[in-house]
N, C-alpha and C positions, 0 to 999 in steps of 0.2 A: 814372509814376503820381503823383498828388498828393492830399492830403486834400481832401475836399469842404469847402465853407465851413461847412456845418452841424457837421461833426465838429470842424473847427478851432475854431469858436466854443465848442463844449462844452469842449474842452481849455483854451481861453483862460480860460473862466470858473473853472476849477480853480486856475490858477496866476497869472493876471493877464497882461495884454497884454505886459508887459516881459519875461516869462519863457517865451515861446514864439515861434518864428519859422519861416517857410518861405521866407524870402528866399534867393535863390540864392547870394549871396556868403557868407551865414552857413552854409548847408549845405555849401558847398564847403570851408570851413575845418574842417569836422568829418566829412570823407568819408574821407580817406586816412590810413592808418597812417603813422607816421614811416618814412623811406625805406628802412630796412634790410630790410623785408619786401616781396618782389616780388609782392604779391597785388593784385588789383583789388577795389574795393569799390563798391557802389551808393551813390548819394546818398540819404540819409533823406528821407522825405516832409516831415518837420518835426523840429525839435529842441525839447525842452521841459525846463524845469528846475524840478522840484518843490522845495518847502521843508520838507516834513514827511512822515511816514509816511502820514497820512490823504490827502494829495495824491497820493502814489504809488498808494495803493489806488484812488482815484477815476480816475486815469489808466488803470490796468489794467482797471477796469470798462468804461471807454469803448472800450478796445482790444478787449475780449472781445465787446462788443455789436456791433462793426463789423468783426470779423475782421482787425484790424490787428496785424501783428507788432511786437514792441518789443525793443529792445536797450538795456541800461543801460551807462553808462560814467562814469568819473570823470576819470582822468588820461589815458586813451587809450593806456595802455602795454601793452595786450594786443591781439593780432591779432584776437581775437574780439569786440572792443568796438565794432565798426562794422557797419552793415547789409550783408548779403550778397545782398539781393534787394529788389525794389521793394515798396511797400506797408508800409514799416517806419517806426516812430517811434523816434527816438533819445532816450532818457531820460537826461539828464545830471544827476548827483547832486551837482555841486560846491557848490550852495548849502547843502546839508546838511553843514555843516563845523564843528559844535560838539563840543568836548570836554565832555561832559555832566557827568562826575564822575571824579575821581581819588581812590581810596580806598586809602591806603597801609597802613591797619591790616589790612584784609582782602585787600589785594594785587590790586586790579583797577582798570582804567580803562574808562569807558563812552564810546563814540565814535560819530559818524555817518560816513557813507561819504566825505564830502569832507575829512575830517581827514587832513592829510599828515604824513609822518614828520618833516618840518622843524617842524611845530607840536608834536607830541606828545613827541618825544624830549627837546627842551630843557626842557619842563615837568617831565618825570619826572626828568631828570638833576639838576635843581636840588634835588630832594627825595631824591636818593641812590638812585633806581630806574632801571630800564631795562626792555626787553622784547625779544622775538624780532623784531628789526627787519630786514625783508627787505632784501637787498642790491640794491635797485632805484634808489637815489638818494633825495634829500630830497623830491622831488615826488610820490612814489608814495602811493597811498591805503592807509592802515593797514588799514582794514576790508577792502578788496578783497584785500590780501595775506594776511590771516588767514582769510577766509571763502570766497573765490571763485577764487583763482588760486594759483600756486606761492608758497611763502613761505620759500625758502632764505635763509640769512644766514651771515655769516662767523663767528658764535659758536655754531653748532649743536653743535659738539663738546662744549663744556662745558654746553650747555643742550639745545635741540631746535628743531624746525621750528615755524613759526607755528601750524599747525593743532593742535598739542598744547596751545595756550594759549587756545583759544576757550572762553568761558563762556556766559552767557545771551545770546540773540539775539531781536531783534524782526524779523519777516519777513512779507513780503506774497507770497502764493502767486501762481502764474500766472493764477489766476482771480479774484484780488483779495480774498482773505481774509487778515486780519491774524492772525498766530500769534505767540505768545511762548513761548520754549522754556525747558526746565529749571526752575530755581527761580523764574524770573521769572513764569511762568504762574500761580503760586500766591501772587503778591505777597510772595515771600520774599526778594527781592533778586536781584542779578545774578550771584551768586558761583558757581553750579553749572550746568553745561550739561546734566546728565543727570537731574535730578529735584529735587523731587518732581513737577514737570510733565513734559510730553512731551520726549523727546530725539530730534531728527532731525538731529543733527550729522553723522552718517554720510551721510545723504541730501543734505544741503546742501553739505557740504564734502568728506568722504572724505579722500583723501590729496592729490590734485592740484587739486580744485576743479572746479565744473561751469560756470563762466563765465556765470552768470546764467540758465542753462537751467531752473532749478527755482524761479525767481522773484527777488524783490529783497529783500536784507537791508538794512534801514534803520538799525538800531542793533545794536551788539554790545558786550559786555564782554570784555576780554582780560586775562589774568593778567599782572601785572607782577612783576618780581623785583629784589632788591637789586643794585646795580652790582657787577660783578666788578672788582677792582682799584681804582685810585684814582678818587675821585669828581671831583676837579678836573683840569683840563687847561689848557694854554696855547695860544692861537691867535695866529699871526703872519701878516700879509699878508691878501690878498683872493683869492678864487677867480678864476682857476684856479691862481694862484701862492701859495696859502696853505700854511701848515704848522701841524700840530697835535701838541703834545707832551704826554706824561704823565710824572709823576715817575718817574725811573729806579729808585728804591729799592723801588717796589711795582708796576712794570709793565715788561716787557721783551719784545722781539720778536727771534726768531732765525730766520735764513733759511739753509736747507740745500739742497744738491743731493744727490739720491739716486742711487746707482749704477745702479739699475734699479727697475722697478715692484714686484718682490717685496720689495726692501729698504724701499721706501716703505710698502707694506702692513704689513710686520712692525713697522716703527717706530710706525705709527699704533696698531696693536693693543697693542703693549707700553706705549705711553703711556696707553692706555685702561685697561689692567690696573691701573696704579698711580694712575690718576685725577689726572694733572697737566695743567695748561694750561687756558685758557679757549677757545682756538681752535687747531685743527690742520687744515691743508688742504694736500693735494697740489694746487698752484695751476697755473693756465694760464701757460705761459711767454711766449706771444705777447702776451696781455693784460697781463702784468707789464711788458713792454717798452713797451707803449703807455701804461700808467698812469705810468710813470716819466719820460716825456718830454712836452714841451709843444709839439711841432710834428712834422709828418711827417718833416722833414729830420733832426731829433734822433732820432726813432724809428729811421730807417734807419741812423744811425750806431751806435746802441746794439744793435740787433737781432742782428747777428752775434756780439757778445759774449755776449748772453743765451743765444743758441742753443748756444754753445760751453760756457759756464760753468754754466748753469742749465737744462738740458733737462728735468729732473724736479724742479722746486722744491718744497720743503716749508716752509710758513710756520707758525711756532709762536709763539703769543702767551701769555705767562705773566701772569696778573693776580691774584696772591694778595692776602691781607689784611695781610701784614706782610713786613718785610725778611727775617725768619727763614724764613718760608714760601717766599719767593722763592728763598733760598739752597738750601732743600731741593728745590724743584722743578727748579732749575738742575742740581743734582747728579744727579738721576735722568735728566733730559733728556740731559745730556752722556754718561752711561753708556750709555743706549739708542742715542744717535747713534754712539758708537764701536763698539758691538757690531753695529750694522746697517750700518756703512760710510758713514754720512752725513757729508758734508763741509760745513763752514761756508762760506757765500758770502763774497765780498769785502766789506770793511767799508762801502764806499760804497753797495753795493746793500742791505745789511742796514740801514744807517742811513736809507735812504729810508723804510722802514716806520716807524722810530722817530720820524721827523719828519712822518709822515702817519698818526697814530694814529686819525684819523677813519675809516680803513679798517675798524676794529673798532667803530665807532659808527654814524654816518650817512655812507655812502659818497658822496662828492661829486665823484668824478672819472670816473664811468662814461661820461659823454658823450664821453670821449676815444676810445672804441672806434669812433666814427663817422668818425674822421680818415682812415683808410686806404681811401679810395674811397667811404665812406658806407654800405657794406653790411656787416651782421653779423647773425648768427643763432645762438641756442643750440638744440641738439637733444639728444635722449635725455631728460634731466631726470627720470630714474627713481631709485628707491632700493631697496636690499636690503642684504644683509650687506656688510661692508667687503671681504671676499675676493671676493664675487661682483662687486662694482663694479670691482675690479681685473682680474678676468677679462674684463669688458666692455671695459675700457681696452686690454687686450692684443689685442682683436679689431679695433681701429680700423684697423691696417694692412691688413686684409683688403679694405677697400673705399675707403680715402681716397686712395691714391696716384694712382689714375686721374684724380681731380679736382684734385689739386695739380699734377700734371704737365701737364694740358691747360689750366691757367690758370683753371678755373672758380672756385676758391677760393685764398686766400693760402696759400703753401707753409709751413704750420706743422702738420704731421700729428699732433703730440703735444699740441695745445692743448686739453686737457680737464682739468677739475678733478674731484677726488674729495674730497668734504667729509664726514667722519664726523660722526655725531650721537650724543649721549648717551654720551660716552666710548667710542665705537667699537662700540656695539651694532648700529648699522646706518649706512649711508652713502648719499650722493647723488652722481650723476655728471652732468656737463654738458660736452658737446663744443661749443665755441664756434668758429665759423669766420667769416672775413671775405672779402668779395668786392667787386668793382668794380661798383656798380649802374649805372654809365653804359654798361656793355657790354650791347648789346641781346640777346645770347645767354644772359646769365647766369641769367635766370629759369628757363629750361628746365633748365640745368645744375644749379642749386640744387635744383630739385624732384627731379631724378634722384639727386643726392647724398643728399638726405634719405631717399629711398626705399631707396637702397642700404644706408644705415645701419639702417633698419628691417628690411629683408630679412635682414641679418646677425643681428640680434637674434632674429628669429623662427626662423631656421635653427638657432641655438644654444639656443633656449628661454631667452634672457636676459630678465630683468626690468629692462631698461635704459631703456625709455620707458614712462611710466605713462599709461594712458588716463584722460581726465578727462571732458569733456563729450561728448555724442553727436555724433560727426562721422566722417568717413571713416577717420581714423587709429584711432579707437576700434573701428571695425568690423574693422580688420585685427588689432589687438592683443588684442581681447576674448578669443579662445580661449586666449591665454596666461594670462589672469587669470580662470579659471573662468567663461567666457562672460559676462564683465562687461557687454559690449555688449547682450546680450539682457535682462539684469536692468535695466539702465539704461533701455532702451526701454520696458519695462513700467512703470517708475516714472514716466517722462516722460508716458506715456499716461494714467496715473492722476492726476498732478498738473496736466497741461497737455493736455487732450484735443484742443484746437484747434491745438496746436503753434505757439504764438504767441511764447513767451519765448525769444528768441535762437535761432531754429530753424536751427542751423548745418548739420545734416544735411538736405540737400534730399531730400524724399520722392519 
């Protein structure tokens, strides 16, 4: 299916001829997800790049008039950011890439969808500020991570998730109406998401994000916070062989191995009770080995050692405001480590973090996970209490060994991270697995593995995978979340009666 010349001409009049295309080679380059996901996608009928909220509104009006589905994308880093059926227009928001305002007095930044972390973070860092920067790499869309998709980051322990920091938003509904939320609606500024104007933050974002199914967010304000630890850092070399250092008298990283998951859980809760550290994470051991090496050969040399010495790694980042505070936090940390049986990792492994402090800023080495055959995928991605997430972690052996033993996925059955938030008041779990995408049987095996994980969660009534947009997964998980899927369907029908905005669930 392709757009008629009349519809194409209408869309072209909105954005200009240079910002719309239905040429086959252009569409092909915007069809497939990066190779780690073994899903098939349809080719969009056309791709269009608006430059303003008003242009987005006009595009959506044309789509509604002609029953054309539309999907919005920026960086393409989401499996849902591509058409899954014919008759779909791909709306690429990368032209809308302005940092509109940085207000350090009131603590917010106003951005458009095309602003990347590599743009915003350096601007804020120079002024002594930071934000809940998602661990997706420098090319991720800040607005998307805050408003529409997951927003986990390596500093959630001493702060929180991106969705906690959304302020005023400018938004185009699936029917083409422009809404402004919170204080923005009454011309009171961007500072408040919930009043005195309308608050629809829960509808647009919730916990996981709806992946554009409720319309298009074209501007948002996010809360910014003072930098934890030192403001300055030293950079050596160039990517991928760069090193980033912070002054050791006001920032330190400690790497421990935990004797078991119960000890890791207890250590995290104890640290939260005394509110030390900026970041604490029970980290992935396979991913750690991949990040620490610069080739597949180097990985396979290091991996047996990591598997033996760090099967349950715990990364602790201290970022106090003074040397005295650092000494205080270290004292408490080492007491907790001793009482819970944590053991310091070898100095060369610990020092890797100290020379790659960008891990706690803008993560620049995530592309390395593609090295082992090119296939990787995160699953679960849910959040609940710290203890609940560790119960989920303990259940992984119930379903994973079948798939490691038959070669569907890389043999790293404990490669999940548990990242606590807000000093351990709740936590997030992510099970990341890798596979060889050149294996023609892998697609079926990966799908079975993901379903086995979900079936285990449902059987145990675990809140381990959070439903987001309306799709087949949400239909399965909805009963665990107070029939979330039924309420979301009603909201979708009210906001998008024609089912045009990223209609992921096929009716």
